[in-house]
N, C-alpha and C positions, 0 to 999 in steps of 0.2 A: 381892490381896485374900486374907485369911486364911479358910480353910475353916471352916464352922460345926461340922464333925465332925472328930474325930481318928481316925486309923487306926493300930493298933498294928503293930509290926514283924512279928509273926507273921501278922497279917491281910494286911499288904502283900505278904509273901512268897507267901501263898496266892493272892491276887488276881493277882499277876504270873505265877504258875505257871498259873493258869486262862487268862489272856490269851495266854500263850505256847503252851500245849499243848492247848487245847480248841477250836481253830478259830474263835475270836472274831475278827471282821473288824478290821483295823488301825485303821479310823476310828471304832471304838466305844470308849466310856469306861465307867467304873463309874457306874451310876445308883444314887443313894441317895435313897430316897423314903419316903413314908408312905401308908397307906391307912386309911380309917375302919374301926374295929373296936369295935362296941358303944359303950361309954362313953368311948373314947379313940381312940388311933391305934396301928396296928401298923407296924413299920418293914420296909422291903424293900430288897433289893439285886438288881441285875441288870446287864446290859451293853446299851448302847443308843447310838445316834447323838445328837449334840447337837441340841437343838431351840431354837427362837427364845425360848421361855419359860424356858430354863435359865440358871443361873449356872454358870460353869465354874471349877474349881480344879485346881491341880496339887499332888499330894502324892507326893513321892518318885518322880517320873516317871510317876505314874498320873493320868490325866485323870478327875476326879470331877465328875459332873453332878448338879445339884439343881435341881428346878423352883423358881422364885422364891417361889411361893405356899406351898411346903412348908418353906422354910428355918427359919421360927420354931419348928417342931416338932423340928428337928434340932440346934439350937444347944446345944453342950455335950455332945453324945452322943459315945461312943467305940465304934468298931467293933473287936471282938476276934475272934480265931479260936481256937476250942476244939478240941483234938485229943487225946483221951484214949481209954482202952479202952471207955468207955461211949458214945462217940459223937464226932462231929466236925462243926463247922459254925461259921458266923459268929454273933456275939452283939452286940447293942446294949446298952451299959451307960450 
């Protein structure tokens, strides 16, 4: 099954770096989700265990977890990693 989100190469490198070097348990995957924010939704990333209500995708050996009810908000989104002198972090485009 194709993931509803795309993850750029730079973002994948950073995610793999975090998984390897920040003490994330081996059975955790990247959780991509949404939360209510005023008139719309805000996107969130984290690391978590797979839940029964999740769809699971593999993107370049990274387990991606998305709650089924949040999938429609994530279709077509791209996760990028920004790393410049003025800051660094993940962006949803």
